[in-house]
C-alpha positions, 0 to 999 in steps of 0.5 A: 296828284302833282305837288300842291299846298293848301294855304289859310289866311287867318286874322282877328275874331269877328265881333269877339274882341280880346280873346287870344288866338293864332293868326297869320298864314298856315300851310299844308301839303294837299296830299295830307299831313300837319298844318304848318304856321308859316307866318306868325307875326302879322294877321292875314286877310288874304292869301293867293298862289301866283297863277303862273308860278306855284312857287310864288305865294303872296299874303295881304296882312295887317302890315302890307304884303308878305311873299314866299318864293318857295311854296310858303316854306319861307316868307318875308315882308316885301318892299311895301311903302306903308307901314301897318297898312291892312291889305285885303286883296291881291291880284295878278294881272292876267296879261303880265305875270309880273304886274300885280295889284293890292287893295288896302284899308282904308281904300288904297291901291298898290301896284307892283311891276316886278312880281310882288317884291316892290310896290308903289302906292297908286293915287287916292281912288277918291270914292265917296263914303256911302255908309258909316261903318265902325271899320274903314272901308277896304278893297276886298277883291280885284278883277281884270277885263279879260280882253282889255289891258289895264281895265279892272274892277274892285269890290269895296267893303262897304262901298260898292264897286269902282272901275279903272281903265288905266291900270289903277291910276284913276277910278270911276264909282260904279255904285249908283245902280246898286243904291237904286236896287237897294230901294227895293224892300228885299234888298234893304239891309242896315246892320251897323251903319246909318243907311239901308243901302248898306247891304248892297254896298257890302262888296266882298268878291268880284269876278270876270270870265272870258266866256262873257268878257263884258260881264262883271259879277259881284258878291254882296251881302244881298246876293250875287249881281252882274253888270254888262255895261261897266257898272252903269246897271246891275241885275240881280242874278237871283241866286236865292232860287237855287240856294236857301242862303244868299250872303255872298262872300266869295265868287270865283271863275274856274281857271279851267272852264270859263263858264264854271263859276263857284260861289260861297253863300251863307246866312250872314257875316257871322252865321253857322251855316252855308254852302259852296255852289257851282254854276256850269252855265255862267250863273244861270243855274246853281247846284250845291257843290260841297257835301259838308256841314260847316259851323261858321260863315263860308269865307273863301273857296279855293280853286287850283290853277292847274287841277280842276279836281281840287276845291277847298272851302273855309269857314270863319270859325274854329279853323274849319277847312274842307276839301275835295280832290276828286271833283266834289265826289268826296270831301275831307276835313282838314281842320286848322290847329286848335286855337286859331282865330278867324279864317278869312282866305284860302288858296291852293296850288 
């Protein structure tokens, strides 16, 4: 196995305020060994390895974007314009390795044109607030159209989906049909807001694939949904036919096979179970991929940009991380050190 590392982004406890615990970015050699606590100063909500250069690793934190150029051994805060801005998502543009996007809370979009070292805040996307939550709405994930330059989508928690055709300069709301779907009884969900549309607007992840370039797949609280008309209409992928749990926290496309998808499906934001599911037919059918029993919501699945045999999953509580390096045949526990707060994101490369 070529040199490879696993990274975990750790941030505050969900629903359990006031307890002490470690946060930041942790790094471990995929071949084995101890976890290193490589970023200690800030909480990390997302971590990613640059798909074209594994030496570059970026983290979205409670104080902007942090970056490493030596596989996570050393980190620094980038030239990021806004102090104390929470960053929840980072994406490298598939057509230009120096063009990156970052998504913030409250909803905001930043762009870098030098590989992530300096950032510019883009105009306010201007999304309407559709659910009053006890936290500020956030940009949870970006996805780029596989064939159209400057076209991207973003999943919002808790506010649906938005779409840009000009590299993030302006955005269009794509949530009307998600709200229509929320009128059906089994897709209604209200936990802490003022609306039963909450569950359908609770966007966690979004992806696109070259195998079906006009399709966009969205993971929300109520499951997995797909659009093929730029978000004008959404269809339920009915992942509940294959999984007993449907809370969609992550969905990613295999870097090696554009027809293969992975989805992290659990019970709820705060739960004691779930599974990592794989589809090899663009989401028509799904099979449980992992062979482990987690004790928290699965927050993230990590796919290696070069090695399809490596897949990792992170569950929210107690530093639970598991990985396979033989395509799912066997799995090993890779727990973070004792006393960490909640896992939010994993990456490998």
